[in-house]
Structures are given as C-alpha cells and as structure tokens.
C-alpha positions in Angstrom: -67.3 -6.2 23.9 -64.6 -4.6 25.9 -62.5 -7.7 25.6 -62.7 -7.8 21.8 -59.9 -5.3 21.1 -57.5 -7.2 23.4 -58.5 -10.5 21.7 -57.7 -9.0 18.4 -54.4 -7.7 19.7 -53.4 -11.1 20.9 -54.6 -12.7 17.7 -52.5 -10.2 15.6 -49.5 -10.8 17.8 -49.9 -14.6 17.4 -50.2 -14.2 13.6 -47.1 -11.9 13.5 -45.1 -14.4 15.6 -46.1 -17.2 13.3 -45.1 -15.2 10.2 -41.7 -14.3 11.8 -41.0 -18.0 12.7 -41.9 -19.1 9.2 -39.6 -16.5 7.7 -36.7 -17.6 10.0 -37.4 -21.2 9.1 -37.2 -20.4 5.4 -34.0 -18.5 5.8 -32.5 -21.2 7.9 -33.3 -23.8 5.3 -31.5 -21.7 2.7 -28.4 -21.6 5.0 -28.7 -25.4 5.5 -28.6 -25.9 1.8 -24.9 -24.9 2.0 -24.0 -27.7 4.4 -22.1 -30.7 2.9 -23.8 -34.0 3.4 -20.9 -35.4 5.5 -21.5 -32.9 8.3 -22.0 -34.5 11.7 -22.0 -31.3 13.8 -24.2 -28.2 13.6 -24.6 -24.9 15.4 -27.4 -22.5 14.6 -27.5 -18.9 16.0 -30.6 -16.8 15.6 -28.7 -13.5 15.8 -31.7 -11.1 15.8 -33.3 -13.1 18.6 -30.0 -13.3 20.5 -29.5 -9.6 20.5 -33.1 -9.0 21.5 -32.9 -11.5 24.3 -33.1 -10.7 28.0 -29.4 -11.4 28.5 -28.4 -9.1 25.7 -30.7 -6.3 27.0 -29.5 -6.7 30.5 -25.9 -6.5 29.5 -26.5 -3.9 26.7 -24.7 -6.0 24.0 -25.7 -3.6 21.2 -24.3 -0.5 22.8 -21.4 -2.0 24.7 -20.3 -4.9 22.6 -17.8 -5.9 25.3 -20.2 -8.2 27.1 -21.1 -10.0 23.9 -17.4 -10.6 23.2 -16.9 -11.9 26.8 -19.9 -14.3 26.4 -18.3 -15.8 23.3 -20.5 -14.2 20.7 -17.4 -13.3 18.7 -18.4 -16.3 16.6 -21.1 -14.1 15.1 -20.1 -11.9 12.1 -20.8 -8.2 12.4 -24.1 -7.3 10.8 -25.4 -10.9 10.6 -29.1 -11.8 11.1 -28.5 -15.5 11.5 -25.6 -17.8 11.4 -25.2 -21.6 10.7 -21.9 -23.4 11.4 -21.2 -27.0 10.5 -18.3 -29.5 10.6 -17.3 -33.0 10.1 -15.6 -33.9 13.4 -13.3 -36.9 14.0 -14.8 -37.7 17.4 -11.9 -40.0 18.4 -9.4 -37.1 18.1 -12.0 -34.4 18.7 -10.8 -32.5 15.7 -12.7 -31.2 12.6 -11.9 -32.5 9.2 -13.5 -29.4 7.8 -15.6 -26.5 9.1 -17.9 -24.1 7.4 -19.9 -21.1 8.4 -22.7 -19.4 6.5 -24.2 -16.1 7.6 -27.1 -14.0 6.3 -25.9 -10.4 6.6 -27.5 -7.0 6.1 -24.8 -6.1 3.6 -22.1 -8.3 2.2 -18.8 -6.4 2.6 -16.4 -5.9 -0.3 -13.9 -8.7 -0.5 -11.1 -6.1 -0.6 -12.2 -4.8 2.8 -12.1 -8.4 4.2 -8.6 -8.9 2.7 -7.4 -5.6 4.1 -8.7 -6.3 7.6 -7.5 -9.8 7.8 -4.2 -9.5 5.9 -5.7 -11.9 3.3 -5.4 -12.4 -0.4 -8.1 -11.8 -3.0 -9.1 -14.8 -5.1 -11.9 -16.2 -7.2 -13.4 -19.7 -6.6 -16.1 -21.4 -8.6 -17.0 -18.1 -10.2 -17.4 -16.2 -6.8 -15.3 -13.6 -5.1 -13.2 -14.9 -2.3 -10.4 -14.1 0.2 -7.8 -16.5 1.5 -7.2 -15.5 5.1 -4.1 -16.2 7.3 -6.3 -18.3 9.7 -6.3 -21.1 7.2 -9.8 -20.3 5.8 -11.4 -19.0 2.6 -14.2 -16.4 2.9 -16.5 -16.4 -0.1 -19.4 -14.2 -1.4 -22.2 -16.7 -1.8 -24.8 -14.3 -3.1 -26.9 -11.3 -2.1 -26.7 -10.9 1.7 -25.0 -14.3 2.0 -21.4 -14.8 3.1 -19.7 -18.1 3.9 -16.3 -19.5 4.8 -14.6 -22.9 4.9 -11.6 -24.1 6.8 -9.0 -25.5 6.1 -8.1 -23.3 3.2 -7.9 -26.3 0.8 -8.6 -24.5 -2.5 -9.9 -27.6 -4.3 -12.1 -28.6 -1.4 -13.6 -25.1 -1.1 -14.4 -25.0 -4.9 -16.2 -28.3 -4.6 -18.1 -27.0 -1.6 -19.2 -23.8 -3.3 -20.3 -25.6 -6.5 -22.3 -28.3 -4.7 -24.0 -25.8 -2.4 -25.0 -23.7 -5.4 -26.8 -26.7 -7.0 -28.4 -28.1 -3.8 -32.2 -27.4 -3.7 -32.9 -28.7 -0.2 -30.8 -29.6 2.8 -29.0 -32.9 2.7 -28.4 -33.2 6.5 -28.4 -36.5 8.4 -31.7 -37.3 10.0 -30.5 -36.2 13.4 -29.1 -32.9 12.3 -32.3 -32.4 10.3 -34.3 -32.7 13.5 -32.0 -30.3 15.2 -32.6 -27.8 12.5 -36.3 -28.0 13.2 -35.7 -27.4 16.9 -33.6 -24.3 16.0 -36.7 -22.8 14.4 -38.4 -22.3 17.8 -38.4 -18.8 19.0 -37.1 -19.6 22.5 -33.9 -21.2 21.2 -31.4 -18.5 20.3 -28.6 -21.1 20.0 -28.8 -24.8 19.1 -25.9 -27.1 18.9 -26.2 -30.7 17.7 -23.7 -33.6 17.3 -24.7 -36.6 15.2 -23.1 -39.6 17.0 -24.9 -42.4 15.2 -22.7 -45.5 14.8 -19.6 -44.1 16.5 -19.6 -46.6 19.4 -19.4 -50.4 19.4 -21.1 -52.2 22.3 -17.9 -54.2 23.0 -15.9 -50.9 23.3 -18.4 -49.5 25.7 -18.5 -52.7 27.8 -14.7 -52.5 28.1 -14.9 -48.9 29.2 -17.6 -49.6 31.7 -15.5 -52.3 33.3 -13.1 -49.5 34.2 -15.8 -47.3 35.7 -17.1 -49.6 38.4 -17.4 -46.8 40.8 -19.9 -45.0 38.5 -22.1 -48.0 37.8 -21.9 -49.9 41.1 -25.7 -50.4 41.2 -25.8 -51.7 37.6 -22.7 -54.0 37.5 -24.9 -57.0 36.6 -26.3 -55.1 33.6 -23.2 -54.1 31.8 -24.1 -55.9 28.5 -27.6 -54.3 28.5 -26.1 -50.9 29.4 -23.6 -51.2 26.7 -26.2 -52.0 24.0 -28.3 -49.1 25.2 -25.4 -46.6 25.1 -24.2 -47.9 21.7 -27.6 -47.0 20.2 -26.9 -43.3 20.7 -28.2 -41.0 17.9 -26.7 -37.7 19.0 -26.5 -34.9 21.5 -28.4 -31.6 21.2 -28.0 -28.5 23.3 -30.6 -25.7 23.2 -29.7 -22.3 24.7 -32.2 -19.6 25.7 -30.4 -16.3 26.4 -32.5 -15.5 29.5 -30.8 -13.7 32.4 -29.0 -15.9 33.3 -28.8 -18.1 30.2 -30.6 -21.4 30.4 -29.5 -24.6 28.7 -31.2 -27.9 27.9 -29.1 -30.9 26.9 -30.7 -33.9 25.3 -28.8 -37.1 24.6 -31.0 -39.2 22.2 -30.8 -42.9 21.7 -32.5 -45.4 19.3 -33.8 -47.5 22.2 -35.3 -47.0 25.6 -32.7 -46.0 28.2 -34.6 -46.2 31.4 -31.9 -48.4 32.8 -29.6 -45.4 32.7 -31.7 -43.4 35.2 -29.3 -43.6 38.1 -26.0 -43.5 36.1 -26.7 -41.2 33.2 -25.4 -38.0 34.6 -22.2 -39.3 36.3 -21.3 -41.3 33.1 -21.9 -38.2 30.9 -19.7 -36.0 33.1 -17.0 -38.7 33.2 -17.0 -39.1 29.4 -16.8 -35.3 28.8 -13.9 -35.1 31.2 -12.1 -38.1 29.5 -12.4 -36.3 26.2 -11.3 -32.9 27.5 -14.7 -31.4 27.0 -15.8 -30.8 30.6 -18.2 -27.9 31.3 -18.5 -27.1 35.0 -22.1 -25.9 34.8 -23.4 -29.4 34.1 -22.5 -30.5 37.6 -25.5 -28.5 38.9 -27.9 -29.4 36.1 -31.0 -31.5 36.8 -31.1 -34.8 35.0 -33.9 -37.1 34.0 -34.5 -40.0 31.7 -37.5 -39.8 29.4 -38.0 -42.8 27.1 -35.2 -42.8 24.5 -33.6 -39.6 25.8 -31.5 -38.3 28.7 -32.2 -34.7 29.5 -30.2 -32.2 31.6 -31.2 -28.6 32.2 -30.0 -25.7 34.2 -28.2 -22.3 34.1 -25.4 -21.6 31.7 -22.7 -19.3 32.8 -20.7 -17.0 30.5 -17.8 -19.5 30.8 -20.2 -22.3 29.8 -21.6 -20.3 26.9 -18.1 -19.5 25.6 -17.3 -23.2 25.7 -20.5 -24.2 23.9 -19.7 -21.7 21.1 -16.1 -22.9 20.8 -17.2 -26.5 19.9 -17.3 -25.1 16.3 -15.4 -22.1 15.4 -16.6 -19.6 12.7 -14.2 -19.3 9.8 -16.4 -16.3 8.7 -15.2 -14.6 11.9 -15.9 -10.9 12.4 -15.1 -9.9 8.8 -18.7 -9.2 7.7 -18.4 -5.4 8.2 -16.9 -2.6 6.1 -13.3 -1.7 6.9 -14.1 1.9 7.6 -12.3 5.0 6.4 -10.4 6.0 9.6 -9.9 5.5 13.3 -10.1 8.1 16.1 -8.2 7.6 19.3 -11.4 6.7 21.1 -12.3 4.1 18.4 -8.8 2.5 18.8 -9.1 2.5 22.6 -12.6 0.9 22.5 -11.6 -1.7 20.0 -8.4 -2.5 21.9 -10.1 -2.7 25.3 -12.7 -5.1 23.9 -10.1 -7.2 22.1 -7.8 -7.4 25.2 -10.6 -8.3 27.6 -11.8 -11.1 25.2 -8.4 -12.6 25.3 -8.2 -12.3 29.1 -11.5 -13.9 29.6 -10.4 -16.9 27.5 -7.3 -17.2 29.7 -9.3 -16.9 32.9 -11.5 -19.7 31.8 -8.5 -21.9 31.2 -6.3 -21.2 34.1 -8.5 -20.0 36.9 -11.3 -22.6 37.0 -9.9 -25.5 35.0 -6.2 -25.8 35.6 -5.8 -28.4 38.2 -3.0 -31.0 38.5 -5.3 -33.9 37.6 -6.8 -32.2 34.6 -3.8 -31.7 32.2 -5.4 -33.8 29.5 -8.9 -32.5 30.3 -7.8 -28.9 29.7 -6.2 -29.7 26.3 -9.3 -29.5 24.2 -10.3 -26.0 25.5 -6.7 -24.7 25.2 -6.6 -25.7 21.6 -10.0 -24.3 20.8 -9.5 -21.0 22.6 -6.2 -20.5 20.8 -8.2 -20.7 17.5 -11.0 -18.4 18.9 -8.4 -15.8 19.8 -7.1 -15.9 16.3 -10.6 -15.2 15.0 -11.1 -12.1 17.1 -11.7 -8.9 15.1 -8.4 -6.9 15.1 -9.8 -4.0 13.1 -8.8 -0.7 14.8 -7.0 -2.6 17.6 -3.7 -1.2 18.8 -0.9 -3.2 17.1 0.7 -3.9 20.5 -2.5 -5.6 21.7 -2.7 -7.6 18.5 0.9 -8.7 19.0 0.0 -9.7 22.6 -2.8 -11.9 21.3 -0.4 -13.5 18.8 2.0 -14.4 21.7 -0.9 -15.8 23.7 -1.8 -18.1 20.8 1.8 -19.2 20.5 1.9 -20.0 24.2 -1.4 -21.9 24.1 -0.3 -23.9 21.1 2.9 -24.8 23.0 0.7 -26.1 25.9 -1.1 -28.3 23.5 2.2 -29.7 22.2 3.4 -30.3 25.8 0.2 -32.3 26.5 0.5 -34.3 23.3 4.1 -35.2 24.0 3.2 -36.1 27.6 0.4 -38.4 26.3 2.7 -40.1 23.8 5.4 -40.7 26.4 2.7 -42.2 28.7 1.4 -44.5 26.0 5.0 -45.7 25.2 5.6 -46.5 28.8 2.3 -48.3 29.1 2.9 -50.5 26.0 5.7 -52.2 27.8 3.4 -53.2 30.7 1.1 -55.5 28.7 1.7 -59.2 28.1 2.5 -60.4 24.6 -0.6 -61.2 22.6 -2.8 -58.8 24.6 -3.7 -55.3 23.5 -5.7 -52.3 24.7 -8.6 -51.0 22.7 -7.7 -47.4 23.5 -6.3 -45.3 26.3 -9.5 -45.5 28.3 -9.7 -49.2 28.8 -8.8 -52.8 27.9 -10.3 -54.7 24.9 -11.6 -58.2 24.6 -12.2 -58.9 28.3 -8.5 -58.7 29.2 -8.2 -57.9 32.9 -5.0 -56.2 34.1 -3.1 -57.9 36.8 -2.8 -55.8 40.0 0.9 -55.0 39.4 0.1 -53.8 35.8 -2.6 -51.4 37.1 -0.1 -50.1 39.7 2.7 -49.6 37.2 0.3 -47.9 34.8 -0.8 -45.4 37.5 2.8 -44.7 38.3 3.7 -44.0 34.7 0.7 -41.8 34.2 1.4 -39.8 37.4 5.1 -39.5 36.6 4.6 -38.2 33.0 1.7 -36.0 34.1 3.8 -34.3 36.7 6.6 -33.7 34.2 4.1 -32.2 31.8 2.6 -30.0 34.5 6.0 -28.5 35.3 6.4 -27.4 31.7 2.9 -26.1 31.4 3.2 -24.2 34.7 6.2 -22.3 33.4 4.2 -21.4 30.2 1.3 -20.2 32.4 3.6 -18.0 34.4 4.8 -16.4 31.2 1.2 -15.9 30.0 0.4 -14.1 33.3 3.5 -11.9 33.0 2.8 -10.7 29.5 -0.9 -10.2 30.3 0.0 -8.0 33.3 2.6 -6.0 31.3 0.2 -5.5 28.3 -2.6 -4.3 30.7 -0.3 -1.8 32.3 1.0 -0.5 29.0 -2.4 -0.1 27.5 -3.9 1.5 30.6 -1.2 4.1 30.7 -1.4 4.7 26.9 -5.2 5.3 26.8 -6.0 6.4 30.3 -8.6 3.7 30.9 -8.5 0.4 32.8 -7.8 -2.5 30.5 
C-alpha cells in the first residue's frame, strides 16, 4: 500500500511526458509543413528542451546568455519554443540553393521592430507582412506565433514558398528527412541535423576516389568494387545532439544495403571525406565507431566548438529578430549586449585560427570561414555599441577575402594541373581520376609540386589577413574594455 502513491506519481509523470512529446510532435509537423519538397537538409531544435538541458543549466544560459551565444545557439530566435531550418544544398559545392527557417515564438514581433533592428525594409508578400533584411533574406509573419524567413531574398521565390506552405496540409519531406523528423520528436534529442544524400554518388566516381586512398583501405584493396557499390547506396547522414554536460553526439550514416564490409575503414574514410570537403570536426577523431547492419554509427562528446560547427551547417535567416525592439537602452544594457556580441565574434575567430589554421588545411578551413562570416552577420546587434558592430563588419570583410583567396588559389591550381594530363584523358573532379586512368609517376609528382606551390602562395596572403584580424580584435577589445570598465 505504501508503494501505491509512488506508482501513481510515476504513472502521472509518464502520462505527462507522453502528452508533452505528442504536443511537440504536433507542433513540429506544423513547422515541417512549411518546408519545400526539394529540401535535402534539415535541422530541428527543441528550444524549450535545450534551455532546460543539463548543459544550459550548468552554464546558466537563461540568465547569462553569453554561454549560449558561445555555444552557437545564436541560430535560435529570441522567444522561440522550437525552430526548424531546412535547405537545398548543392553538395558538390557545399553551398545552399536556398535556406528557410521557421520558428514558433511566444509572440510574433511587429515587422517594423524587425525592420528597425536589422536596417531592413517593410514589405508585403503573398498577403503577409514581411521585411527584406540586409543579410539577403526575407522575414515573414506566417501566422499566430509563427515566424519564418527565406534566403536568398528572391522576392518571387519567397512569394511562391509562402503560398505553397500555406496550402500544404502535411509535410512533403523526402523519406529520409521524414524519418529524421520522427527522431527529432524524442525527448533526449534537443538538436537533430539530417542530410539526405540519396543518389548523389555514382559507384564509378567512388571507385576512382578509393583508388587514390589506398592508405585508408589497404586491408580492402581487393574489394574496391564492392565497397564502391555499398558507399554509393548511401541514404543520408543524421546527427543527434543531447545537451548533457558535456554535450553528447550520435552520428548515423545510413545506407540502402548492408555495410559490414566497411567495419574497418568506415571511420577513417568518413574523416577523410569531411576533410576533403572542408567540413572537418575535430571531435569526431575521438568518437567510437561501429557498423550495425545498414548503418555506420559514431558517438562521443561534442565540444562547444563542435556544436558551433554543427549549428553552422545551416544558418537561420530568421536570426535573432523575434524579439521586440525595446524602448531604450541603459549603459549596462549596451555593455552587456556589446560584450556578448564581441565574445561571440571572437569565439568564431578562435575556432578558425587557433585549432584549424594549419599549412596543410587551407582548403579544409574554407567552408567554416565562409559559414562563420555568415553567422557573424546574423548576430543580434540590438543595443550593441556601434564600434563593436563596425568591428564585426570588418571581420566579415576579412573572412570573405580569405574565401576569395582560397578560391583563387584553387583555380590557379586547377589550371596548372590541366596542363599535366595527356590529350584525351580527363579527371572526374579534383579528388581523383576518372575511367581508370592511372597517372604516370612524373604527373603525380608535378601535380604535388603545383598544389604545394599554389597553397604556399595562398597561405602567405591568408596569413597577412589573419594578422590584421588579430590586430583589430586586440584594438577593439582594449577600446571597449576602457569604455565600459569591464573585460571584453
């Protein structure tokens, strides 16, 4: 009899948890209704659960705010309960064709407040109020407690998106993204990221690439054709993040066929591919890997740097604009906002140029440089000292110049390499030969010389830009510390 009250308490708790999960699932489906059918990338953030997580409580996100910014949570609009971001990404170039974000907020702000805070222009699209913002996006009022945004700010495309999403009765996601949406409904997943990769690889392309990675597959050299077929059956990649203290990540790479053959080469191949495409995350080096049927799974701790990178895969065009502009600003308000803003910029720079920036990783760093430039542009500048905002603008310009240097370096390298191939032969892409063509030894040597030469030239230019970045960072920190009497 004494155990009955405890049993009832546990039963009540279980029922309440079920109801909350069902409520979140219903809300998530409403957000997913707004996603265009061509999406191949998805990020879901359960904001309430994120701010109630052990990591958020340990770092006091609600009160301090700064730690949330440093962890990359600036992708979440102020006052949001849950956020869904989606995109159609060109995986060859690792660039989005379009991006959207939809957030359920406690109160949709006035469009004039968003325009005032962002320097945007009021508009009306498909019968709804909107703001065209300087960051090449439109923010739109999608209904009670629902705000959305789309980038680029192609007015015709945004109108079509709004109209279609208003008519959609149920999500029209690809099967893989639909499965990821169901995974996001679980209470232990505060963040879920999914990439639908179905059909993007040809087995012949993979075989050509594997030929150039003999050191990674030395125990499977006789099985390249089988390996290639298995890898080409990839369905997608899904990352689940639990904001424990520290954060925990689980990465699943899913295939259409059994991948037991990849048991010994799965992790090194994955890390190599991520590095080739400039999407390296250092945390994965220490994650445990296993092959389970048609999936490769990796799991381990996720650092603040790793979390920032995960959240930068898709940027949120909604940004931090889902909060009222406010009537005025005290000196302490400005100091707090400026310090938070400045430290967010500095943490992005530290990620790029403390851990990543090595001579051999010029191309590998390019993806994060470009994405962090965009993330800095999405930071909330409300109540921030104008000199700090100007500093962030200069940082964006410098980062974009680094991207240009890397692109020019790659183009010069490609032009030099073209002259090294025999007539009638061609490469499939920069990562390997096509059609079984095997380079002669002198060709491989000359290619390596061209790559090293151009890379060194690019590094000299980038190094000069990084020195300028460090100089303006130090000067801004000193100026703001003196101005507000607190350490920036």
